[in-house]
C-alpha positions as CSV (number, residue, x, y, z in Angstrom):
1,X,-39.1,-19.3,-34.8
2,X,-39.0,-16.3,-37.1
3,X,-39.3,-18.0,-40.5
4,X,-40.7,-15.8,-43.3
5,X,-40.5,-12.7,-41.0
6,X,-38.6,-9.5,-41.6
7,X,-36.7,-7.6,-38.9
8,X,-35.2,-4.1,-39.0
9,X,-32.4,-3.5,-36.5
10,X,-30.8,-0.1,-36.0
11,X,-27.1,0.1,-35.1
12,X,-26.4,-3.5,-35.8
13,X,-22.9,-3.5,-37.2
14,X,-21.4,-4.6,-33.8
15,X,-22.3,-5.5,-30.2
16,X,-25.8,-6.3,-29.1
17,X,-27.3,-5.4,-32.5
18,X,-25.0,-7.7,-34.4
19,X,-25.8,-10.6,-32.0
20,X,-29.5,-10.0,-32.5
21,X,-29.2,-10.0,-36.3
22,X,-27.3,-13.2,-36.3
23,X,-29.6,-15.0,-33.9
24,X,-32.7,-13.8,-35.8
25,X,-31.2,-15.0,-39.1
26,X,-30.5,-18.4,-37.6
27,X,-34.2,-18.6,-36.8
28,X,-35.1,-17.9,-40.5
29,X,-35.7,-14.2,-40.3
30,X,-34.8,-11.8,-43.2
31,X,-32.7,-9.0,-41.9
32,X,-32.5,-5.3,-42.6
33,X,-30.1,-3.3,-40.5
34,X,-28.6,0.2,-40.3
35,X,-25.2,1.5,-39.4
36,X,-23.6,4.9,-39.5
37,X,-19.8,4.7,-39.5
38,X,-18.6,1.1,-39.2
39,X,-18.7,0.1,-42.9
40,X,-16.2,-2.7,-42.6
41,X,-18.1,-4.3,-39.7
42,X,-21.4,-3.8,-41.6
43,X,-20.0,-5.6,-44.7
44,X,-18.7,-8.5,-42.6
45,X,-22.2,-8.8,-41.0
46,X,-23.8,-8.9,-44.4
47,X,-21.5,-11.7,-45.5
48,X,-22.3,-13.7,-42.3
49,X,-26.0,-13.3,-42.7
50,X,-25.9,-14.3,-46.4
51,X,-23.9,-17.4,-45.4
52,X,-26.8,-18.3,-43.1
53,X,-29.1,-18.1,-46.1
54,X,-31.5,-15.2,-45.4
55,X,-32.2,-12.1,-47.4
56,X,-30.2,-9.0,-46.2
57,X,-30.6,-5.3,-46.6
58,X,-27.8,-3.1,-45.2
59,X,-28.3,0.7,-45.1
60,X,-26.1,3.4,-43.9
61,X,-28.3,5.9,-42.1
62,X,-28.4,8.2,-39.1
63,X,-31.0,6.9,-36.7
64,X,-31.3,10.3,-35.1
65,X,-32.6,11.8,-38.4
66,X,-36.4,11.7,-38.6
67,X,-36.7,11.7,-42.4
68,X,-33.9,9.2,-42.8
69,X,-35.7,6.8,-40.5
70,X,-38.8,7.0,-42.5
71,X,-36.9,6.4,-45.7
72,X,-35.2,3.3,-44.2
73,X,-38.6,1.8,-43.2
74,X,-39.9,2.6,-46.7
75,X,-37.0,0.8,-48.3
76,X,-37.5,-2.2,-46.0
77,X,-41.2,-2.5,-46.9
78,X,-40.5,-2.0,-50.6
79,X,-37.8,-4.7,-50.5
80,X,-39.5,-7.3,-48.4
81,X,-43.2,-6.4,-48.5
82,X,-43.5,-6.4,-44.8
83,X,-41.9,-5.3,-41.5
84,X,-42.6,-7.7,-38.6
85,X,-40.0,-6.8,-36.1
86,X,-38.3,-3.5,-35.2
87,X,-35.3,-3.4,-32.9
88,X,-34.3,0.1,-31.8
89,X,-30.7,-0.6,-30.8
90,X,-28.7,2.5,-32.0
91,X,-26.9,4.1,-29.1
92,X,-23.9,6.1,-27.9
93,X,-22.3,7.4,-24.7
94,X,-20.7,10.7,-23.9
95,X,-20.0,10.1,-20.2
96,X,-19.0,12.8,-17.8
97,X,-20.3,14.5,-14.6
98,X,-23.1,17.0,-15.0
99,X,-21.0,19.9,-14.0
100,X,-18.6,19.1,-16.9
101,X,-21.2,18.1,-19.4
102,X,-21.6,20.3,-22.5
103,X,-24.9,21.0,-24.1
104,X,-23.6,19.1,-27.2
105,X,-22.9,16.0,-25.2
106,X,-26.4,16.1,-23.8
107,X,-28.0,16.7,-27.2
108,X,-25.9,14.0,-29.0
109,X,-26.9,11.3,-26.5
110,X,-30.6,12.2,-26.4
111,X,-30.8,12.4,-30.1
112,X,-29.1,9.1,-30.9
113,X,-30.5,7.1,-28.0
114,X,-34.0,8.4,-27.5
115,X,-35.1,10.5,-30.5
116,X,-34.0,7.6,-32.8
117,X,-36.5,5.4,-31.1
118,X,-39.3,7.9,-31.6
119,X,-38.2,8.3,-35.3
120,X,-38.3,4.5,-36.0
121,X,-41.5,3.8,-34.0
122,X,-43.2,6.7,-35.8
123,X,-42.1,5.3,-39.2
124,X,-42.7,1.6,-38.5
125,X,-45.9,1.6,-36.4
126,X,-48.1,2.7,-39.3
127,X,-47.0,-0.3,-41.3
128,X,-47.4,-2.7,-38.4
129,X,-50.9,-1.4,-37.6
130,X,-51.8,-1.8,-41.3
131,X,-50.6,-5.4,-41.0
132,X,-52.3,-5.8,-37.7
133,X,-49.2,-7.5,-36.3
134,X,-45.7,-6.6,-35.2
135,X,-43.2,-6.5,-32.4
136,X,-41.2,-3.4,-31.5
137,X,-38.2,-3.8,-29.2
138,X,-36.3,-0.9,-27.8
139,X,-32.9,-1.2,-26.0
140,X,-33.0,0.6,-22.7
141,X,-30.5,-0.1,-19.9
142,X,-30.2,-0.8,-16.2
143,X,-28.8,2.8,-16.0
144,X,-32.2,4.0,-17.2
145,X,-33.8,2.4,-14.1
146,X,-31.2,2.9,-11.4
147,X,-29.2,5.8,-12.7
148,X,-25.4,6.1,-12.6
149,X,-23.0,8.8,-11.7
150,X,-21.3,10.3,-14.8
151,X,-24.0,9.1,-17.1
152,X,-26.9,11.6,-16.6
153,X,-27.4,12.0,-20.4
154,X,-27.3,8.3,-21.0
155,X,-29.6,7.5,-18.0
156,X,-32.1,10.1,-19.1
157,X,-32.2,8.8,-22.7
158,X,-32.7,5.2,-21.5
159,X,-35.3,6.1,-18.9
160,X,-37.1,8.0,-21.7
161,X,-37.2,4.9,-23.8
162,X,-39.1,3.1,-21.0
163,X,-41.7,5.8,-20.9
164,X,-42.1,5.7,-24.6
165,X,-42.5,1.9,-24.7
166,X,-45.1,1.8,-22.0
167,X,-47.1,4.6,-23.6
168,X,-46.9,3.3,-27.2
169,X,-47.9,-0.2,-26.2
170,X,-51.2,1.3,-24.9
171,X,-51.7,3.3,-28.1
172,X,-51.3,0.5,-30.6
173,X,-52.0,-2.7,-28.7
174,X,-55.5,-2.9,-30.1
175,X,-53.9,-3.4,-33.6
176,X,-51.9,-6.5,-32.3
177,X,-48.6,-4.6,-32.2
178,X,-46.5,-5.3,-29.2
179,X,-44.0,-2.9,-27.7
180,X,-41.4,-3.8,-25.1
181,X,-38.0,-2.8,-23.8
182,X,-34.9,-4.7,-22.8
183,X,-32.7,-3.2,-20.1
184,X,-29.3,-4.8,-20.2
185,X,-26.8,-4.6,-17.3
186,X,-23.1,-4.8,-17.9
187,X,-22.6,-6.6,-21.2
188,X,-19.3,-7.4,-22.8
189,X,-19.3,-5.1,-25.8
190,X,-16.8,-2.5,-27.3
191,X,-18.4,0.0,-24.9
192,X,-17.7,-1.9,-21.7
193,X,-14.4,-3.3,-22.9
194,X,-13.1,0.2,-23.3
195,X,-13.2,0.5,-19.5
196,X,-9.9,-0.2,-17.7
197,X,-9.6,-3.7,-16.4
198,X,-9.6,-2.5,-12.8
199,X,-13.0,-0.7,-13.4
200,X,-14.4,-3.9,-15.0
201,X,-13.3,-5.9,-12.0
202,X,-15.1,-3.5,-9.7
203,X,-18.3,-3.8,-11.8
204,X,-18.2,-7.6,-11.6
205,X,-18.1,-7.3,-7.8
206,X,-21.5,-5.6,-7.9
207,X,-23.1,-8.3,-10.0
208,X,-24.7,-11.1,-8.0
209,X,-23.9,-13.6,-10.7
210,X,-20.2,-12.4,-10.6
211,X,-19.8,-11.9,-14.3
212,X,-20.7,-9.5,-17.1
213,X,-23.2,-10.7,-19.6
214,X,-22.7,-11.5,-23.3
215,X,-24.4,-9.9,-26.2
216,X,-25.9,-13.2,-27.3
217,X,-27.7,-13.4,-23.9
218,X,-29.4,-10.1,-24.6
219,X,-30.2,-11.4,-28.1
220,X,-32.0,-14.4,-26.7
221,X,-34.4,-12.2,-24.9
222,X,-34.8,-10.2,-28.1
223,X,-35.7,-13.4,-29.8
224,X,-38.3,-14.2,-27.2
225,X,-39.9,-10.7,-27.6
226,X,-39.9,-11.0,-31.4
227,X,-41.4,-14.5,-31.5
228,X,-44.9,-15.8,-30.8
229,X,-43.6,-17.1,-27.5
230,X,-44.3,-13.6,-26.2
231,X,-47.7,-13.1,-27.9
232,X,-49.3,-11.6,-24.8
233,X,-46.3,-9.6,-23.6
234,X,-46.4,-5.9,-24.2
235,X,-45.5,-2.7,-22.4
236,X,-42.8,-4.5,-20.4
237,X,-39.2,-3.9,-19.5
238,X,-37.1,-7.0,-19.2
239,X,-33.8,-6.8,-17.4
240,X,-30.8,-8.8,-18.5
241,X,-28.4,-7.9,-15.7
242,X,-27.3,-10.9,-13.7
243,X,-29.7,-9.9,-10.8
244,X,-28.3,-6.4,-10.4
245,X,-31.7,-4.8,-10.6
């Protein structure tokens, strides 16, 4: 489905980003991805992708840094000659109640989760408009739609992504560049597995499908949005949440 295409995925050394990279590669896509700290995991992903048989570019870079994002996009285009798919996946949490939240905790989450999407969209959209084709996918969250106590910074960042996606899709749609968001619910990743088992059990009770999702289930939606199957889908937010929202 993605043969001869090139995707750039931020924060792909583990979790949802990793699942997307592997699924895209299985569909013939060349993969560029960034990571910031998890060098061992990044190297393992490179090996897995190379085993599949696609070209791989792995770059250590801070997605929250505007200039660094532009440099990454330049390296991807210089290496592959094109950029067809951008997946803005980099994200962190710094959970606490508002009254306990520091300015640094607010700034860190907004910079990594929201500003990074601006950075990469700013860098990649010019190339995609020049090509007159492209798909941008940003990872939001059900928390950005419904909110969640103790996650005001995270919720604000993910809600901001939705506004960015809907606005950008209107700005560059005439150039055949599509922009969409995915809003996962509770997905089994390192982030959710860090919760106590009792807390996870309470979460599952709130999900109509009575289970948490898997990263590969989010990746399948990302594949749909990256492929020609979604050629007339833009400015949308697709929930992957087991009917929670």
